[in-house]
C-alpha positions as CSV (number, residue, x, y, z in Angstrom):
1,X,71.7,-16.9,47.4
2,X,75.3,-18.0,48.2
3,X,76.3,-21.6,47.8
4,X,77.0,-22.1,51.5
5,X,73.6,-20.7,52.4
6,X,71.9,-23.1,50.1
7,X,73.8,-26.0,51.8
8,X,72.9,-24.6,55.2
9,X,69.2,-24.5,54.2
10,X,69.2,-28.2,53.4
11,X,70.7,-28.9,56.8
12,X,68.2,-26.6,58.5
13,X,65.3,-28.5,56.8
14,X,66.7,-31.8,58.2
15,X,67.0,-30.4,61.7
16,X,63.5,-29.0,61.6
17,X,61.9,-32.1,60.3
18,X,63.7,-34.6,62.5
19,X,64.1,-32.3,65.5
20,X,66.0,-33.8,68.5
21,X,66.6,-37.2,66.8
22,X,68.1,-35.2,63.9
23,X,70.9,-33.5,65.7
24,X,71.6,-36.7,67.8
25,X,71.9,-38.7,64.6
26,X,74.4,-36.2,63.3
27,X,76.5,-36.6,66.5
28,X,75.5,-33.4,68.3
29,X,74.4,-33.0,71.9
30,X,72.0,-30.2,71.2
31,X,70.9,-27.7,68.5
32,X,73.4,-25.1,69.7
33,X,76.3,-27.4,69.2
34,X,74.9,-28.2,65.7
35,X,74.6,-24.5,64.8
36,X,78.2,-23.8,66.0
37,X,79.6,-26.6,63.9
38,X,77.6,-25.6,60.8
39,X,78.9,-22.0,61.2
40,X,82.5,-23.3,61.5
41,X,82.3,-25.5,58.4
42,X,80.0,-23.5,56.1
43,X,80.7,-19.9,57.3
44,X,77.0,-19.3,57.9
45,X,76.1,-17.6,61.1
46,X,74.5,-19.8,63.7
47,X,71.6,-17.4,64.1
48,X,71.0,-17.6,60.3
49,X,70.9,-21.4,60.4
50,X,68.4,-21.2,63.4
51,X,66.2,-18.8,61.5
52,X,66.3,-21.1,58.5
53,X,65.2,-24.0,60.7
54,X,62.4,-21.9,62.2
55,X,61.1,-21.2,58.7
56,X,60.6,-24.9,58.1
57,X,59.0,-25.6,61.6
58,X,55.4,-24.9,60.7
59,X,55.5,-27.7,58.1
60,X,56.7,-30.3,60.6
61,X,55.4,-32.1,63.6
62,X,57.6,-30.7,66.3
63,X,56.9,-28.6,69.4
64,X,58.1,-25.3,67.9
65,X,55.7,-22.9,66.2
66,X,58.5,-21.5,64.1
67,X,57.9,-18.6,61.7
68,X,54.3,-19.5,60.9
69,X,53.4,-16.1,59.7
70,X,56.4,-15.8,57.3
71,X,55.6,-16.4,53.6
72,X,57.7,-19.2,52.3
73,X,60.2,-18.1,49.6
74,X,60.8,-20.2,46.5
75,X,64.1,-21.6,47.8
76,X,62.3,-23.0,50.9
77,X,59.5,-24.5,48.9
78,X,62.0,-26.2,46.6
79,X,63.8,-27.8,49.5
80,X,60.6,-29.1,51.0
81,X,59.4,-30.4,47.6
82,X,62.7,-32.1,47.0
83,X,63.2,-33.8,50.4
84,X,59.7,-34.4,51.8
85,X,59.4,-37.9,50.3
86,X,62.9,-39.1,51.4
87,X,63.5,-41.1,54.5
88,X,65.6,-39.8,57.4
89,X,68.6,-42.0,56.6
90,X,68.6,-40.8,53.0
91,X,68.6,-37.1,53.9
92,X,71.1,-37.7,56.7
93,X,73.6,-39.1,54.2
94,X,73.4,-35.9,52.2
95,X,73.7,-33.7,55.3
96,X,76.8,-35.7,56.5
97,X,78.5,-35.3,53.2
98,X,77.9,-31.6,53.3
99,X,79.2,-31.2,56.8
100,X,82.1,-33.6,56.8
101,X,83.4,-33.7,53.2
102,X,85.0,-30.6,51.8
103,X,85.7,-32.4,48.5
104,X,82.0,-33.2,48.2
105,X,81.0,-29.5,48.6
106,X,83.2,-28.8,45.5
107,X,82.0,-31.8,43.6
108,X,79.7,-32.3,40.6
109,X,77.4,-34.3,42.9
110,X,77.0,-31.3,45.2
111,X,76.4,-29.1,42.2
112,X,73.7,-31.5,41.1
113,X,71.9,-31.1,44.5
114,X,72.2,-27.3,44.4
115,X,70.5,-27.3,41.0
116,X,67.2,-27.8,42.8
117,X,67.4,-24.1,43.5
118,X,67.5,-23.3,39.8
119,X,64.6,-23.3,37.4
120,X,66.8,-24.8,34.8
121,X,66.9,-28.5,34.5
122,X,70.3,-30.0,34.3
123,X,70.7,-32.7,31.6
124,X,72.5,-35.9,32.4
125,X,74.0,-38.3,30.0
126,X,74.6,-42.0,30.7
127,X,77.6,-43.7,29.2
128,X,76.1,-47.1,29.2
129,X,72.7,-48.8,29.2
130,X,71.4,-49.7,32.7
131,X,69.3,-52.4,34.1
132,X,66.0,-50.6,34.8
133,X,64.5,-51.0,38.3
134,X,61.0,-50.0,37.1
135,X,58.9,-49.5,34.0
136,X,57.8,-52.0,31.3
137,X,61.2,-53.7,31.1
138,X,61.4,-54.1,34.9
139,X,57.9,-55.6,35.0
140,X,58.7,-58.1,32.3
141,X,61.8,-59.1,34.1
142,X,59.9,-59.6,37.3
143,X,57.2,-61.8,35.6
144,X,60.0,-63.8,33.9
145,X,61.5,-64.4,37.3
146,X,58.2,-65.8,38.7
147,X,58.1,-68.3,35.8
148,X,61.8,-69.1,36.2
149,X,61.3,-69.7,39.9
150,X,58.4,-72.0,39.4
151,X,60.6,-74.2,37.1
152,X,64.0,-74.0,38.8
153,X,63.4,-73.0,42.5
154,X,66.4,-70.7,42.3
155,X,68.1,-68.8,44.0
156,X,66.8,-70.9,47.0
157,X,63.9,-73.2,47.3
158,X,61.1,-72.1,49.6
159,X,57.8,-70.2,49.7
160,X,57.9,-67.3,47.2
161,X,56.1,-64.1,48.2
162,X,55.5,-61.0,46.0
163,X,56.3,-57.8,48.0
164,X,56.8,-55.4,45.0
165,X,54.2,-53.0,46.3
166,X,55.5,-52.9,49.9
167,X,58.5,-50.6,49.3
168,X,60.7,-52.8,51.4
169,X,63.9,-52.6,49.2
170,X,63.4,-55.8,47.2
171,X,60.8,-57.4,45.0
172,X,60.3,-60.9,46.4
173,X,60.7,-62.8,49.7
174,X,61.6,-66.5,49.8
175,X,60.9,-68.2,53.2
176,X,62.7,-71.4,54.0
177,X,62.6,-73.1,57.5
178,X,61.5,-69.8,59.0
179,X,64.4,-67.8,57.4
180,X,63.5,-64.9,55.1
181,X,65.6,-64.3,51.9
182,X,65.3,-61.2,49.8
183,X,65.3,-61.1,46.0
184,X,65.7,-58.0,43.9
185,X,65.0,-58.2,40.2
186,X,66.7,-56.0,37.6
187,X,65.8,-56.2,33.9
188,X,67.4,-55.2,30.6
189,X,66.3,-55.5,27.0
190,X,70.0,-56.0,26.1
191,X,72.5,-58.7,27.0
192,X,74.6,-56.3,29.0
193,X,74.3,-53.2,31.1
194,X,75.0,-51.7,34.6
195,X,72.6,-51.7,37.5
196,X,71.0,-48.9,39.5
197,X,70.0,-49.6,43.0
198,X,67.9,-47.2,45.0
199,X,69.5,-46.2,48.3
200,X,67.0,-48.3,50.2
201,X,67.7,-51.4,48.0
202,X,71.4,-51.1,48.5
203,X,71.1,-50.5,52.3
204,X,68.9,-53.7,52.6
205,X,71.4,-55.6,50.5
206,X,74.2,-54.6,52.8
207,X,72.2,-55.5,55.9
208,X,70.9,-58.9,54.6
209,X,74.2,-60.1,53.1
210,X,73.9,-63.7,52.2
211,X,70.1,-63.6,52.4
212,X,69.9,-61.0,49.7
213,X,70.0,-62.1,46.0
214,X,70.3,-59.9,42.9
215,X,68.6,-61.5,39.9
216,X,69.6,-60.0,36.5
217,X,67.2,-60.7,33.6
218,X,68.6,-59.8,30.2
219,X,67.0,-60.0,26.7
220,X,63.5,-59.5,28.2
221,X,62.1,-58.8,24.7
222,X,63.4,-62.1,23.2
223,X,65.0,-65.2,24.8
224,X,65.6,-64.0,28.3
225,X,68.6,-65.0,30.4
226,X,69.0,-65.1,34.1
227,X,72.0,-64.4,36.3
228,X,71.9,-64.6,40.1
229,X,74.3,-62.9,42.4
230,X,74.2,-63.8,46.1
231,X,75.2,-61.0,48.5
232,X,75.8,-58.4,45.8
233,X,76.8,-55.7,48.3
234,X,79.9,-57.8,49.1
235,X,80.8,-58.7,45.5
236,X,79.9,-55.6,43.4
237,X,81.7,-52.3,43.5
238,X,78.9,-49.7,43.6
239,X,79.4,-46.0,43.4
240,X,77.0,-43.7,45.1
241,X,75.2,-41.1,42.9
242,X,73.2,-38.2,44.3
243,X,71.1,-36.9,41.4
244,X,69.1,-33.7,40.9
245,X,65.9,-35.1,42.3
246,X,67.9,-36.1,45.4
247,X,67.2,-39.7,45.1
248,X,70.2,-41.7,46.2
249,X,71.2,-44.6,44.0
250,X,74.1,-47.0,43.8
251,X,75.5,-47.7,40.3
252,X,77.3,-51.0,39.3
253,X,79.1,-51.2,36.0
254,X,78.6,-53.9,33.5
255,X,82.3,-54.8,33.8
256,X,81.9,-55.4,37.5
257,X,78.8,-57.6,37.0
258,X,80.6,-59.7,34.4
259,X,83.5,-60.3,36.8
260,X,81.1,-62.4,38.9
261,X,81.0,-66.0,37.8
262,X,77.6,-67.8,37.5
């Protein structure tokens, strides 16, 4: 399958799954306008894009029956498996990049997305250690924070609530005088490292601003240290990564973290 058809297939999945709200969120008045623009930018015939959308319709809760008798090919199954757990905003970001950014379509990040169509797993190397958002180290860091908060009442004094299992884009809430503040914990076994935010975490950080705190817990396997950054989205220079599993994350370098005093 040609590269532009693979990209069109991802867009068709989005249009099928989110239907009318999908094309409106992309700035189109209707499906036909969307098909025309996709044809113009990707050189994929509008009828082909519509047929792609129809292939996904039987899997989504919309009014169209689609091609319910057509056997799903491997490429369609891979798109569904890759994107079915992502939220609308996350997939929309990928689709907008495909449609509006020619440089993105030629980038390594785009190649990473297209690797979902291959049976070969791409191997990625990381140039520096990262604060892990989950796993044993992350859990230790979160537990250390609970102990730290009981002693110090930082970053802000109030009622601490554990929301780690709610999937809301942060780990703890602190309520003070009716105001909710969000706290995201990142842990590292070392004294330094960058940070990975999920797309949802970074989006909440941008929205909550001064009511969002990043708590970095280092040396979790020995004498841990705590660093608190208020409103990290305004102070840290994050770079967006779109990785093979199509989970959107925002990476902050250790150098950028160390530039923040405190």
